[in-house]
N, C-alpha and C positions, 0 to 999 in steps of 0.2 A: 756264789758270792754274786751280790745285787749288780747288775750289767748297766751304764749307762752309756747310751750314743750320742757324741757328739755332733751335730752337722754344722759343720761352721768352714767358711774358705779362707779367715782368717788365719795364718798360720802358727803366728804369735800367740792369738787367743787359744787355741786348740792348745800349743803347749800348756799355758796358764791352766785352763781348765784339767786338763789330762794328771798334772802336777797336785795340785788341789783335792780334784774327787780320787785319787788313785790313794793321798794321803788319808783320806778318811773312811779308808776301807773298800771304795768302789772297785769295779772292773769297767775300763773303757775301750770304745771302740769308736773311731771316728771317720767321718766321710764328708770330703769339701766340693764334690759336683752334684749341685740337684737332679740332674739324670740317674744317678745311680743311687739315690737315697731310698724308694720303695725296696728296689733288692735287696739292697744292706739290714733297710729295717724287719724285711722276711727272713733273709738268712741269719742274723746275729738274736732276732728276737729279744730285745733291749727291755729291761723294766721301768726305764725311762728315757724320754729323749731332750735334748736341749737342741734346740732349732733356732738356728739363724734366720731373721726373713729375708735379709738380700742375698742370695745364693747364685752362683751363675748357671743359665737355664731355665731353673723352675724356682718361683715363689717359694720362701717356707711358710705361708699359710695355705698357699694352693697342695702344700705338700702335707699340711696338719689335715685338710678335709677328706685329701684321699687315704690318708692312715685309717681315720675313722670311718671310712666308706668299705676297708678291705676285714672280713670278718675274723680274719687269725691275728691282729693288731691292733683292732679299733679301741681296745681296752687302755692300750697301752700311755701312761701321763706324758705329756708334754708342757714344756716351757719354752715362750717364744724368749730371744735374745734379738733386740735390733734398736738403733739407732733412732727410731721412729718415736717421738714422745705425744701426740695428740692423743687426746682423749678417742678420738675418734677412730686412730688406729688401735690403741688399746682393746676397744669394741669389736672391733674388726678380727684382730687376730682371734678373741676367745668366741666370738661369733664361727669362726672359721674350726673350730675344733681343738682351739691352747686351755691349757687347764691353768696355767699362769704365764705371766708376761713381764721380763725384767727391761729394763731400758740401759742401753750402752751409752756412758761406761757405768758398772754398775760394781757394788761391794762384792768381793768372794765370800767373806762370813755369811752376809746375806741370802746368796746364791746356793750355799752349800745348806742352809736353813731352809730354804726354800723345796730345795731336793729333798731334803728329809723330810717334813713336812708333807709334801704331795706322797710320798712313798708310805708314810704312816695311813693315809686315809684309803690307800688303793684294797686294803683288807679292812672289813667293817667288821667290828666284832658286834655281837648281839647273843640273845636268850635264845630268839629262834631262827630258824633255819630261811623260814618263806613268812615274806609278810604279805598279806591280803588284806585290800581293802576296794572293795567295790568291783568294778571291772579289772583291777589293777593286780599284780601277783609280783613280787618281788625277792629272787633265790639268791642268799647271798653266798651258797659255794658256786654255783653256775656262774654268777655275776650277769644274771639273766632278768629281764623285766619283760612279761607279757602282760598286755592287753588284749581282755576278752581272747585270750588262749595264744594271739598271734607275738612274735617275740618283736619287741622295740629295739632299734636301735641306742646305745647307750654308751655315753664316753666316762671316764672314772669319777671326774666330779661331778658331772648329773647323777649319775647312779649314788652317789655318795648323798648327796642333795637330797634326791628323790627319798631315799632309806629314811635319813631322818625325818622328813615330813610324815612318810608313813606309819614312823614307830609312834607315832601321837596322830592321829587323822582325827581332824577339825581344830586342834589346838593350832593358834596364829602365832609364826616365830617372826619376832621380827628379824630386820634385815644383820642386826649387831648380834643377835643371837645364832643367826644361820652362819655368818662369819665366823665366830668362834668356834661353832661344831663343825661345820666343814674343813674352814682354813688354820683352825686354831690360834692360840695365842704366839707362837714364836715370831710368825711372820703378819709385816702389815698389808693388808689389802684393803683397797676404797670399797665402801658400801655399793657404788655401783657396778661393781662387779657381781654380786648377787644377783641383781635384776638381767646383767646378761644371759647367766646362766639359768635364770629362769626362763629366758624366753627361748634359750636351747633346749631347756627341757620339754617345754610346751611342745614346741618346733616337732623334737623326737618323739613326742606321745601322739602327735596329730591334735594337738589341745588348742587350737586356736581360738575355740571362740571359750575356751576355761571352763569347761565343764569337772576337769578332774583336779586341776590347782586355781584356786581363787585367791585376787588381790583384794586384802583388806585396808582400803585407803589408809593411809598414814598409820597402817599397825607393821603390814606384813604378809606375808605369805602362808597357807595353810590347805591340805587336801584336804577335797570335800568326803563327808562322811556319807 
């Protein structure tokens, strides 16, 4: 059964989330103190994490970054839950490793839809097990990206984004195309989100000079052939 870890210090919201997630067939676990989140993540090995931004002792976004650095759980999808609604806060949350972002108060049906959409894109169907473009190699089975033979850190959304770009090297994907292919039709995601994840993907690939992923002004993004 798919397990979702609820990291939230508001007891009423934990109860609401548990009820609705379990009603949709998910197993749940919960933690309310930021100090024990990493220990719980490593013990429970959840399939997805719902992470509150404002936690006792440790910030949720700092925990996102810590999770992304740990080899055993770095691919775990994370949705940030927060009362912060400014664009700068959303960008910061995504930059620190979150895959999605929901502002409180939120619609429970929308949250469930986002959970389902994020879980669907953890496994990427493909005809080929390994994609190779230039110095990059992407292994679907191992969820591994290699650059010149060196393993690159990659979260699930960046992995999916890179896979789509590598499936058609040289093809320029618009932001709208990438939104549909990566996030799907069931969830509204702002076009700005694509830019944030492209920046994170470049940082993970150490591609600050854009040698691997190029920006086509007013058009979109492509992997260089």
